[in-house]
Backbone as CSV, one residue per row, in Angstrom:
resi,resn,N_x,N_y,N_z,CA_x,CA_y,CA_z,C_x,C_y,C_z
1,UNK,67.235,141.958,118.512,67.946,140.997,117.613,69.293,141.790,116.978
2,UNK,69.305,142.945,117.272,70.255,143.958,117.164,71.894,143.522,117.854
3,UNK,71.704,143.148,119.173,72.678,142.673,120.001,73.235,141.587,119.530
4,UNK,72.310,140.467,118.876,72.505,139.224,118.668,73.466,139.491,117.218
5,UNK,72.964,140.241,116.179,74.087,140.579,115.146,75.029,141.277,115.501
6,UNK,74.928,142.029,116.333,76.597,142.778,116.560,77.825,141.820,117.529
7,UNK,76.982,140.717,118.038,77.828,140.080,118.566,78.409,138.558,117.654
8,UNK,77.530,138.527,116.443,78.195,137.631,115.530,79.122,138.665,114.818
9,UNK,78.884,139.776,114.902,80.118,140.641,113.874,81.265,140.634,115.033
10,UNK,81.066,140.778,116.108,82.450,140.815,116.795,83.110,138.992,116.708
11,UNK,82.323,137.996,116.681,82.837,136.789,116.624,83.438,136.864,115.282
12,UNK,82.808,137.168,114.152,83.573,136.984,112.925,84.793,137.881,112.721
13,UNK,84.617,139.000,113.247,86.128,139.826,113.656,87.228,139.087,114.148
14,UNK,87.006,138.527,115.415,87.721,137.884,116.162,88.385,136.909,115.121
15,UNK,87.108,135.756,114.648,87.820,134.999,113.799,88.896,135.307,112.632
16,UNK,88.486,136.764,111.803,89.491,136.861,110.902,90.714,137.339,111.604
17,UNK,90.507,137.756,112.331,92.119,138.592,112.801,92.951,137.313,113.083
18,UNK,92.051,136.463,113.763,92.704,135.351,114.636,93.342,134.459,112.946
19,UNK,92.903,134.528,112.207,93.094,133.673,110.935,94.357,134.439,110.368
20,UNK,94.465,135.677,110.275,95.188,136.485,109.459,96.839,136.215,110.623
21,UNK,96.357,136.254,111.541,97.797,136.353,112.680,98.431,134.821,112.434
22,UNK,97.354,134.006,112.289,98.143,132.863,112.556,98.487,131.931,110.988
23,UNK,98.171,132.566,109.790,98.657,132.381,108.369,99.508,132.865,108.359
24,UNK,99.819,134.552,108.697,100.823,135.381,108.538,102.039,134.926,109.586
25,UNK,101.737,134.550,110.958,102.970,133.826,111.328,103.832,132.635,110.906
26,UNK,102.616,131.723,110.690,103.195,130.543,109.969,104.156,130.850,108.654
27,UNK,103.500,131.533,107.757,104.142,132.221,106.705,105.847,132.922,107.206
28,UNK,105.725,133.411,107.864,106.996,134.308,108.232,108.008,133.262,108.878
29,UNK,107.601,132.071,109.503,108.385,131.618,110.289,109.049,130.629,109.006
30,UNK,108.258,130.039,108.250,108.571,128.892,107.010,109.521,130.161,106.262
31,UNK,109.543,131.122,105.727,110.180,132.019,104.754,111.026,132.686,105.646
32,UNK,110.982,133.594,106.888,111.937,134.303,107.078,112.839,133.000,108.393
33,UNK,112.248,132.545,108.722,112.957,131.901,109.889,112.760,132.595,111.242
34,UNK,111.666,133.169,111.666,111.395,134.471,112.782,111.491,133.701,113.908
35,UNK,111.520,132.241,113.763,111.371,131.656,115.267,111.748,132.459,116.543
36,UNK,111.430,132.819,117.390,111.952,133.278,118.706,111.794,134.762,118.598
37,UNK,111.805,135.285,117.372,111.749,136.971,117.398,110.310,137.441,118.033
38,UNK,109.046,137.006,117.886,108.062,137.061,118.643,107.065,135.914,118.178
39,UNK,106.134,135.745,119.259,105.616,134.689,119.291,104.211,134.418,119.236
40,UNK,103.977,134.298,117.839,102.760,134.929,117.297,101.643,133.589,117.046
41,UNK,102.641,132.641,116.724,101.872,131.322,116.735,101.958,130.069,117.161
42,UNK,101.624,128.882,117.204,101.440,128.039,118.080,102.407,127.861,118.976
43,UNK,102.569,126.716,119.987,102.830,126.474,120.953,102.854,125.326,121.365
44,UNK,103.154,123.916,120.924,102.573,122.812,121.268,104.173,121.836,121.285
45,UNK,104.905,121.858,122.667,106.086,121.291,122.436,106.104,119.933,121.894
46,UNK,104.815,118.978,121.651,105.074,117.241,121.622,105.030,117.568,119.892
47,UNK,104.500,118.821,119.403,104.123,118.604,117.834,106.104,119.060,117.348
48,UNK,105.576,118.626,116.146,107.201,119.003,115.861,106.997,120.709,114.801
49,UNK,107.941,121.298,114.452,107.897,122.316,113.977,107.098,122.709,112.905
50,UNK,107.101,121.299,111.952,106.402,121.905,110.577,105.035,121.054,110.308
51,UNK,104.518,120.126,111.742,103.806,119.744,112.196,102.678,121.073,112.521
52,UNK,103.163,121.713,113.411,102.795,123.043,113.903,102.401,123.955,112.935
53,UNK,103.187,124.441,112.193,102.906,125.096,111.222,101.858,124.899,110.230
54,UNK,101.650,123.350,109.992,100.569,123.086,109.149,99.588,122.971,109.782
55,UNK,99.116,122.848,111.142,98.418,123.192,111.865,97.537,124.473,111.933
56,UNK,98.642,125.189,111.868,98.492,127.003,111.864,97.792,127.427,110.749
57,UNK,98.357,126.643,109.382,97.775,127.363,108.456,96.283,126.535,108.450
58,UNK,96.230,125.655,108.449,94.764,124.896,108.360,93.853,125.635,109.208
59,UNK,94.232,125.860,110.300,93.305,126.544,111.057,92.912,127.924,110.967
60,UNK,94.046,128.520,110.253,93.915,129.884,109.763,92.638,129.986,108.399
61,UNK,92.788,129.287,107.638,91.987,128.734,106.660,90.450,128.822,106.802
62,UNK,90.378,127.317,107.803,89.203,127.278,108.227,88.366,128.349,109.120
63,UNK,89.373,129.146,109.731,88.934,130.220,110.651,88.057,131.208,109.660
64,UNK,88.866,131.488,108.243,88.139,131.947,107.445,86.868,131.592,106.891
65,UNK,86.854,130.220,106.677,85.710,129.882,105.906,84.373,129.843,107.203
66,UNK,85.271,129.622,108.273,83.938,129.941,109.425,83.458,131.038,109.713
67,UNK,84.386,132.246,109.511,83.971,133.592,109.566,82.446,133.917,108.588
68,UNK,82.714,133.190,107.483,81.303,133.368,106.718,80.375,132.453,106.932
69,UNK,80.453,131.235,107.972,79.537,130.533,108.222,79.235,130.767,109.949
70,UNK,79.166,131.769,110.418,79.440,132.185,111.775,78.324,131.371,112.382
71,UNK,76.882,131.176,111.965,75.977,130.294,112.807,76.128,129.146,112.693
72,UNK,77.062,128.248,112.095,77.078,126.769,112.358,77.855,126.551,113.647
73,UNK,77.191,125.893,114.352,77.485,125.564,115.702,78.575,124.169,115.324
74,UNK,78.434,123.369,114.403,79.601,122.260,114.561,80.756,122.841,113.962
75,UNK,80.579,123.590,113.085,81.931,124.464,112.766,82.725,125.174,113.513
76,UNK,81.999,125.850,115.066,82.237,126.359,115.557,83.187,125.673,116.404
77,UNK,82.544,124.759,116.974,83.274,123.723,117.730,84.491,123.150,117.092
78,UNK,84.639,122.541,115.850,85.839,122.625,115.186,87.015,123.429,115.139
79,UNK,85.870,124.779,115.188,87.163,126.051,115.178,87.688,126.054,117.149
80,UNK,86.974,125.866,117.943,87.572,125.765,118.778,88.508,124.486,119.306
81,UNK,88.331,123.547,118.820,89.521,122.356,118.824,90.813,123.020,118.192
82,UNK,90.530,123.556,116.804,91.970,124.288,115.664,92.588,124.896,116.567
83,UNK,91.856,126.234,117.210,92.241,127.164,117.922,93.329,126.907,118.972
84,UNK,92.740,125.879,119.848,93.251,125.393,120.997,94.546,124.411,120.227
85,UNK,94.922,123.792,119.120,95.852,123.080,118.704,96.963,124.002,118.404
86,UNK,96.455,125.295,117.518,97.157,126.367,116.902,97.984,127.063,118.185
87,UNK,97.014,127.504,119.161,97.451,128.028,119.834,97.884,129.756,119.684
88,UNK,98.931,130.317,120.785,99.412,131.507,120.187,98.456,132.586,120.003
89,UNK,98.724,133.515,120.106,97.567,134.949,119.953,96.562,134.588,118.714
90,UNK,96.562,134.136,117.789,95.970,133.529,116.408,95.092,132.621,117.078
91,UNK,95.604,131.844,117.849,94.456,130.450,118.181,93.805,131.036,119.168
92,UNK,93.843,132.007,120.292,93.380,132.309,121.074,92.334,133.429,120.695
93,UNK,92.447,133.980,119.645,91.327,134.791,119.173,90.655,133.878,118.366
94,UNK,91.106,132.677,117.586,89.474,131.707,116.996,89.095,131.130,118.222
95,UNK,89.705,130.623,119.523,88.732,130.188,120.665,87.887,131.038,120.876
96,UNK,87.984,132.515,121.310,87.479,133.451,121.701,85.946,133.709,120.595
97,UNK,86.618,133.799,119.402,85.329,133.730,118.231,84.336,132.976,118.240
98,UNK,84.687,131.809,118.242,84.223,130.852,118.416,83.152,130.375,119.459
99,UNK,84.183,130.826,120.793,82.765,131.125,122.169,81.939,131.865,122.119
100,UNK,82.434,133.166,121.431,81.113,134.404,120.998,80.006,134.194,120.085
101,UNK,80.357,133.253,118.868,79.563,132.503,118.277,78.914,131.322,118.815
102,UNK,79.285,130.352,119.847,78.418,129.704,120.349,77.598,130.096,121.529
103,UNK,77.980,131.177,122.102,76.978,131.763,123.011,75.740,132.664,122.542
104,UNK,76.434,133.073,121.322,75.037,134.081,120.752,74.144,132.989,120.104
105,UNK,74.431,131.938,119.635,73.716,130.967,118.931,72.573,130.643,120.068
106,UNK,73.147,130.313,121.290,72.176,129.223,122.465,71.712,130.363,123.685
107,UNK,71.635,132.059,123.271,71.228,132.748,124.109,69.628,133.138,123.493
108,UNK,68.553,133.077,124.827,67.304,133.241,125.004,67.223,134.956,124.815
109,UNK,66.216,135.164,123.511,65.999,136.468,123.558,64.939,136.772,123.760
């Protein structure tokens, strides 16, 4: 049981760090126009700049909520989708956190 709880802690940590990176990266791009200086946020060419920022902020907020409810399978699937849409370093961390939580949920002990 200890390994399961440590995997959930790892997933929670990945979600929180990914959410912080997404939210801070989006806010810095809105406020300072740091586009191109470093690539910490989303990268979906078909979306516009503002739409991508909104998706990044929403994904970050949902990831913070998801970190508190790490055992909820439906929320982890939603986080996988939002992490893919947000992409970047934060989105990848959210995807990894959601995958670790899903795998941990279905491990037979």
